[in-house]
C-alpha angles and dihedrals in degrees: 000000000000090000092050092051091049092050091049093053089047092053091051091051092049091047092049091047091049093049091047091050091047091053092047090051093046093051091047094049092046092052091047091052090051088052092049091048091048090052090050094046091049093050092050092044092051091056100037101041096071091046091048089049093053093047091046092051092046091048093048093048091046090053091048091049093048090049092047095047101037105014119172121325090257091051091051091049092048092047092049091049093048091048091054093046090048092051090051091049092051091049091049091051092048090049091048093050090048092050092049091047094046093047092055092045093048092048092052091044092051094049093050093048089050095057105027114071094179092077108102102191149328120255135193121225111243101180145348142207116265118280138067095270121070102239098148129008144161128245132199097242128084143151092317086064092047092256113152138182111277097033114140123244119211145162129213113259132180126242139163088274094053127258119349141162117287117200118245104160147275137291108251104170131027131199131174096272102005142046141193122235128199111205128212086254090069109107092226094051110091119190128204112217143180134200110260090221095052145008094262108131140194144153134260106217106151137059131205109186102295094346124098118215131193145124143258118250088222112054090202093056114134101240124153139178108277096032117135119234127199137182113290098210090233121127097037097258109089125033119236127277104020108141116251103175148270129306111248102175139013120203126185117203120237092252089052088227095113133043110201122200135192122208136194121207122220088223116095102233089182094065124028132152108158135029140179125239123220125188109260095216129067096004115144 
């Protein structure tokens, strides 16, 4: 009996030891597996995360772009409606500005035609040389309308004394029903001028975009910004006293031998559509 009791206790101890060992091994293996899984997950995450980030950013930006460009149906409809309305408003503003500009131009032209009997005819511009500035253009009047080479081309311009002739250029070629005009903005078209307030004279022989540039013959001439200059009648091309423009700058050279002036015409040489023709001979 004593031997049996001893063996029974021994078996219980062995069993307890075995169970304890089994639990220890299970826990150890489980922890190791978690470590191995964590290492694997970290490795995969390290590789995949940047890729996922790129795709996520691209996807987000694409969705934003699609939403911005196309938007909802209502947004597209509103945008289309506003675009059409904006285009109509711009057109209305352009038309209004044109009407206002044409009205002033036509009023000035009518007034000049009413008081100046030297004007032979009106002419529409039918074409121009390339470029923004009108340097050379064609008109719809020719020899059949008694236009001849050397006739003077003008527009009506306003001044303190009312409406007067503003110099545009000169007729250089004449056909039966058309003519060519060289304007004062043409680099080869020099213009003799004088100060409206005196008899001091000079010549305009350079162009800078829509600015005329030249010099006074007398370096001591009393010329100031704001002075009006007119044709001098010298040189045999332009008759005297046709308005050229207003002095915008006076420059004296370092040697004081030359006084340079810059002049701005009242005529818009960027946008012209009709002119007036004056006889080039015997006009005072």
